[in-house]
C-alpha positions in Angstrom: 21.4 18.6 -18.6 20.6 20.6 -15.5 17.9 19.4 -13.1 15.2 21.4 -11.4 13.5 19.6 -8.5 10.0 20.6 -7.5 9.3 19.3 -4.0 5.6 19.4 -3.2 4.1 18.7 0.2 1.0 16.7 -0.6 0.0 14.6 -3.5 -1.7 15.6 -6.8 -4.7 13.4 -7.1 -6.2 15.2 -10.1 -5.5 13.1 -13.2 -6.1 16.0 -15.7 -3.6 18.3 -14.0 -1.1 15.4 -13.7 -1.4 14.8 -17.5 -0.7 18.5 -18.2 2.3 18.4 -16.0 3.7 15.2 -17.7 3.1 16.8 -21.1 5.1 19.9 -20.2 7.8 17.8 -18.6 8.1 15.7 -21.9 8.4 18.9 -23.9 11.5 20.1 -22.1 14.7 19.9 -24.1 17.5 21.2 -22.0 16.1 20.9 -18.5 15.1 17.9 -16.5 12.2 18.6 -14.2 11.7 16.1 -11.4 8.6 16.3 -9.1 8.9 14.9 -5.6 5.7 14.5 -3.6 5.9 14.3 0.1 3.4 13.3 2.7 1.4 16.2 4.1 1.6 16.7 7.9 -0.5 19.1 9.9 2.7 20.6 11.3 4.8 23.1 9.4 7.8 21.9 11.2 7.4 18.3 10.1 6.8 19.4 6.6 9.9 21.6 6.7 12.0 18.8 8.1 11.0 16.3 5.4 11.5 18.9 2.6 15.0 19.8 3.8 15.9 16.2 4.3 14.7 15.4 0.7 16.7 18.3 -0.8 19.8 17.3 1.1 19.6 13.7 0.2 19.2 14.5 -3.5 21.9 17.2 -3.7 24.3 15.7 -1.2 24.8 19.2 0.2 24.0 20.5 3.7 22.7 23.8 2.2 21.0 23.1 -1.2 19.7 25.9 -3.3 16.0 26.1 -2.1 13.5 28.5 -3.6 10.1 28.8 -2.0 6.9 29.3 -3.9 5.3 31.7 -1.5 2.6 34.3 -1.6 5.1 36.9 -0.2 7.8 36.0 -2.7 9.0 38.1 -5.6 6.8 38.3 -8.7 8.2 37.8 -12.1 6.7 38.2 -15.6 7.4 35.2 -17.8 9.9 37.3 -19.7 11.8 38.2 -16.6 11.5 34.7 -15.0 13.3 33.0 -17.9 16.6 34.8 -17.6 16.5 34.7 -13.8 15.9 31.0 -13.9 18.6 30.3 -16.4 21.1 32.4 -14.5 20.4 30.3 -11.4 20.7 27.1 -13.4 24.1 28.2 -14.8 25.6 28.4 -11.3 23.7 25.6 -9.4 24.0 21.9 -10.1 20.5 21.3 -8.6 17.7 23.8 -7.9 14.9 23.0 -5.5 11.6 24.8 -5.7 9.2 24.0 -2.9 5.4 24.2 -2.6 4.6 23.8 1.0 1.5 22.4 2.7 -1.8 24.1 3.2 -0.3 25.7 6.3 2.4 27.4 4.3 6.2 27.3 5.0 7.6 27.1 8.5 10.4 29.1 9.9 13.0 26.4 9.5 12.8 26.3 5.8 12.6 30.1 5.5 15.9 30.3 7.3 17.8 28.1 4.9 16.1 29.5 1.8 17.3 32.8 0.5 14.8 33.2 -2.4 11.1 33.0 -2.8 8.8 33.6 -5.8 5.1 34.2 -6.1 3.2 32.8 -9.0 0.2 35.1 -8.7 -1.5 37.8 -6.7 -4.4 35.3 -6.4 -4.3 32.6 -3.9 -4.0 29.4 -5.8 -4.9 25.8 -4.9 -1.7 23.8 -4.4 -2.6 21.4 -7.3 -3.1 24.3 -9.7 -0.1 26.2 -8.5 2.0 23.2 -9.2 0.7 22.8 -12.7 1.2 26.5 -13.4 4.8 26.3 -12.2 5.6 23.4 -14.4 4.1 25.2 -17.4 6.2 28.3 -16.5 9.4 26.2 -16.5 8.5 25.0 -20.0 7.7 28.6 -21.0 11.0 29.9 -19.6 12.9 27.3 -21.7 11.0 28.2 -24.8 11.7 31.9 -24.2 15.4 31.2 -23.8 15.5 29.2 -27.0 13.5 31.8 -29.0 10.7 29.2 -29.6 7.4 30.7 -30.7 5.4 29.1 -27.8 5.4 32.4 -25.9 3.2 34.7 -27.9 
């Protein structure tokens, strides 16, 4: 089973959103989705350093596959995101998606990440963006399996 890691700067203190995330995580059949919450610092640089350190410690690689969730990233429909994601999964042992702090991503993490995606043209609160992303991982899997969830 392949693992997707979602590294989030800041904690989700909303119980309702946390329950939704857990529900989607439980529904996954072929993917393991692990969420790692990190302390939020006022400095982009400190946030970048801890995200990079976390990804490196989990993967054991100096340059893990890091994909930023960023307002300037590439936009996908659900139908296009699913094959894109599963192609990445096929060639990577661990994928790391990152939601940065309120200040956004710093230059250090942008330098080592070669991909970024955007969830919406709207600006989303971090807690909600995180829940939407978890749901999209589940939706991507159902699309790849031909499950009727996506209608």
